C-alpha positions as CSV (number, residue, x, y, z in Angstrom):
1,M,-145.6,12.7,-4.5
2,P,-146.2,15.0,-1.4
3,A,-148.6,13.8,1.4
4,E,-152.1,14.9,1.2
5,N,-152.1,15.7,4.8
6,V,-149.4,17.0,7.1
7,L,-150.8,15.1,10.1
8,E,-153.2,12.3,10.5
9,V,-154.1,10.9,13.8
10,H,-156.6,8.2,14.4
11,H,-158.0,7.0,17.7
12,L,-154.8,7.9,19.7
13,K,-154.8,6.9,23.2
14,K,-152.0,7.4,26.1
15,S,-152.1,6.0,29.4
16,V,-149.5,5.6,32.2
17,G,-149.6,3.2,35.3
18,Q,-151.5,-0.1,35.5
19,G,-154.7,-1.4,37.4
20,A,-155.8,1.2,40.1
21,H,-152.9,3.5,39.3
22,E,-153.7,3.7,35.5
23,L,-154.1,7.3,34.4
24,S,-155.6,8.1,30.9
25,I,-154.0,11.1,29.3
26,L,-155.2,10.9,25.9
27,T,-158.7,9.1,25.3
28,G,-159.0,8.8,21.6
29,V,-157.9,11.8,19.6
30,N,-158.7,12.1,16.0
31,L,-157.0,14.9,14.2
32,I,-156.3,15.9,10.3
33,V,-153.9,18.7,9.7
34,K,-153.8,19.9,5.9
35,P,-150.8,21.9,4.3
36,A,-150.7,25.7,5.1
37,Q,-153.3,25.0,8.0
38,T,-152.6,26.7,11.4
39,L,-154.1,25.2,14.5
40,A,-153.8,26.2,18.1
41,L,-153.9,23.5,20.9
42,I,-155.7,25.0,24.0
43,G,-156.4,23.5,27.3
44,E,-156.0,23.4,31.0
45,S,-152.6,22.7,32.7
46,G,-152.2,18.7,32.8
47,S,-154.9,18.2,30.2
48,G,-152.3,16.3,27.9
49,K,-151.1,19.2,25.3
50,S,-147.4,18.5,25.9
51,T,-147.9,14.8,25.7
52,L,-150.1,15.1,22.4
53,L,-147.4,17.3,20.9
54,A,-144.5,14.9,21.9
55,I,-146.5,12.1,20.1
56,L,-147.2,14.0,17.1
57,A,-143.5,14.7,16.7
58,G,-142.4,11.2,17.2
59,L,-140.7,12.0,20.6
60,D,-143.1,9.6,22.4
61,D,-145.4,6.7,21.7
62,G,-149.1,6.4,22.1
63,S,-150.6,3.4,24.0
64,S,-152.9,2.8,20.9
65,G,-153.9,4.5,17.6
66,E,-152.1,5.5,14.7
67,V,-150.1,8.9,13.9
68,K,-148.8,9.7,10.3
69,L,-146.5,12.6,9.7
70,L,-146.3,13.6,6.1
71,G,-147.6,10.3,5.2
72,H,-144.9,8.3,7.5
73,P,-146.5,6.0,10.0
74,L,-144.6,7.0,13.2
75,T,-145.3,3.8,15.0
76,N,-143.6,1.8,12.3
77,M,-140.4,3.8,12.4
78,D,-137.4,3.4,14.8
79,E,-135.9,6.4,16.7
80,E,-133.2,7.0,14.1
81,A,-135.8,7.4,11.2
82,R,-138.0,9.4,13.5
83,A,-135.0,11.8,14.2
84,R,-134.1,12.3,10.7
85,L,-138.0,13.2,9.9
86,R,-138.0,15.6,12.8
87,A,-134.7,17.1,11.7
88,Q,-136.2,17.8,8.1
89,H,-139.6,18.8,8.9
90,I,-140.4,19.8,12.6
91,G,-139.4,23.0,14.7
92,F,-139.9,23.4,18.3
93,V,-140.5,26.6,20.4
94,F,-140.2,25.8,23.9
95,Q,-142.3,27.6,26.5
96,S,-139.7,29.2,28.5
97,F,-138.2,25.8,29.5
98,M,-135.5,27.5,31.7
99,L,-138.3,28.7,34.1
100,I,-139.6,25.1,34.7
101,P,-137.8,23.9,37.8
102,T,-135.9,20.3,37.2
103,L,-136.6,17.4,39.4
104,N,-133.0,17.8,40.4
105,E,-133.8,21.0,42.2
106,Q,-137.2,19.7,43.6
107,L,-135.6,16.6,45.1
108,E,-132.2,18.4,46.1
109,L,-130.2,15.9,44.1
110,N,-126.6,16.0,44.1
111,P,-125.1,16.4,40.6
112,I,-125.7,13.4,38.5
113,Q,-122.3,13.2,36.5
114,F,-120.5,10.9,34.5
115,S,-117.0,9.8,33.8
116,R,-115.2,11.5,31.0
117,L,-116.3,10.4,27.7
118,S,-118.5,7.7,29.4
119,P,-122.2,7.1,29.7
120,T,-121.8,4.6,32.7
121,L,-123.3,5.6,35.9
122,T,-121.2,5.8,39.2
123,E,-122.5,4.4,42.3
124,S,-123.2,8.0,43.7
125,G,-125.2,8.6,40.5
126,K,-127.2,5.5,41.0
127,E,-128.0,6.5,44.5
128,E,-129.5,10.1,43.2
129,L,-131.6,8.1,40.7
130,D,-133.0,5.9,43.4
131,T,-134.5,9.1,44.8
132,V,-136.1,9.6,41.5
133,S,-137.4,6.2,41.3
134,Q,-139.0,6.7,44.7
135,F,-140.5,9.9,43.5
136,L,-142.1,8.1,40.2
137,Q,-143.4,5.4,42.5
138,D,-145.2,8.0,44.8
139,N,-146.5,10.1,41.8
140,P,-147.8,7.4,39.5
141,E,-149.1,9.9,36.9
142,A,-145.8,11.7,36.5
143,I,-143.9,11.5,33.2
144,I,-140.3,12.8,33.2
145,V,-137.9,13.8,30.6
146,I,-134.1,13.3,31.2
147,E,-131.8,15.5,29.2
148,G,-128.3,14.4,28.8
149,H,-125.4,17.1,28.5
150,T,-121.7,16.7,27.6
151,S,-118.7,18.9,28.4
152,H,-117.0,17.9,25.1
153,P,-117.0,21.0,22.8
154,Q,-117.5,19.1,19.4
155,D,-120.8,18.3,18.1
156,S,-119.7,14.8,17.0
157,W,-119.9,13.9,20.6
158,D,-123.6,14.6,20.8
159,W,-124.3,10.9,20.8
160,L,-122.7,10.9,24.4
161,A,-125.4,13.2,25.7
162,Q,-128.2,11.0,24.4
163,A,-126.2,7.9,25.7
164,R,-126.1,9.4,29.3
165,A,-129.8,10.2,29.2
166,D,-130.7,6.6,28.0
167,S,-128.4,5.3,30.5
168,A,-130.2,6.9,33.4
169,K,-133.5,5.8,31.9
170,D,-132.3,2.1,31.7
171,Y,-131.4,2.3,35.2
172,L,-134.8,3.7,36.4
173,V,-136.7,0.9,34.1
174,A,-134.4,-1.7,35.8
175,Q,-136.0,-0.3,39.2
176,G,-139.4,-1.1,37.9
177,I,-140.4,2.4,36.5
178,E,-142.6,2.0,33.2
179,E,-140.4,2.9,30.1
180,S,-143.5,4.8,28.7
181,R,-143.2,7.2,31.5
182,I,-139.6,8.5,30.8
183,E,-138.7,10.3,27.5
184,T,-134.9,11.0,27.0
185,V,-133.1,13.7,24.8
186,G,-129.5,14.6,24.1
187,F,-128.5,18.3,24.2
188,G,-125.0,17.9,23.5
189,N,-122.7,20.8,24.7
190,D,-125.3,23.5,23.7
191,Q,-126.5,24.2,27.3
192,P,-123.5,24.8,29.6
193,L,-124.3,25.8,33.2
194,E,-124.3,29.4,33.7
195,G,-121.0,30.8,34.3
196,L,-119.3,27.6,33.3
197,E,-116.8,26.8,30.2
198,V,-118.2,24.1,28.2
199,R,-115.3,21.8,29.0
200,D,-116.0,22.1,32.8
201,A,-116.8,18.6,34.4
202,R,-119.9,20.0,35.9
203,N,-121.4,20.0,32.4
204,R,-121.3,16.3,32.2
205,R,-124.6,15.8,33.6
206,I,-128.3,14.9,33.2
207,E,-131.3,17.0,34.3
208,I,-134.7,15.7,35.0
209,T,-138.1,17.7,34.2
210,V,-141.4,16.6,34.9
211,N,-143.4,16.5,31.9
212,E,-146.8,18.4,32.4
C-alpha cells in the first residue's frame, strides 16, 4: 500500500560543533509533503536549505528528530538501504555546481590522488588533508562534501570512488573533526577533468566543497 505522505518530518534539528562553538543549523523543522504536491524552499544563503535537503534525501543525518521518506524511517536505515531508496525515488538538479569553487582551489592544495585501484592515502595526500583539517578547526561552522573520483572507465569500479572519499573522511575524523561535518559521495568516472581522458591518472582524485 503506498505511503499516505511522500515526506514526513517531525522536530528535526541539526547542529555542528560543541560547547561555545556549537552552531544550530536546523532548529525543529516539521513538514508534511503529500503526493503530487509541489513545494519551493526559499531562504537566505547559509540558512540551512542545502542541509535540510540533504537530510530529506538521506544523504545526511539530523542531530535529532524523525524523517520518513515514502513511509521509510531514514534514521533506521543503513547507507546501502538509503542509496537504493534514492536510486528508485529521488532526483537531484544541482545548482550550477561547477561554479562552486572547491576547497582544493581555495586552499591551493596539491592534487590529492591515490594509487591505481586503491583507496589508500599516500603520505603526500595526508599532508594535504592536514591543511583541510586546519581549515575545519578554524571554521567550526563549516560542513564539507568530499567527492571521490576514479580513472577506471567501467561503472563496476564506482565503489572505488566512494571508498576514496570515505578514506579521506576517516583520516579527517582521526584528526578530531566531527564525523557529522563531513559528507561523502562517489562520482565514479563520470566527471573527468577538462581536457583529460578518463584513464588519465590525474582523475584518481578527491575534491572537497564547502556545503553552504
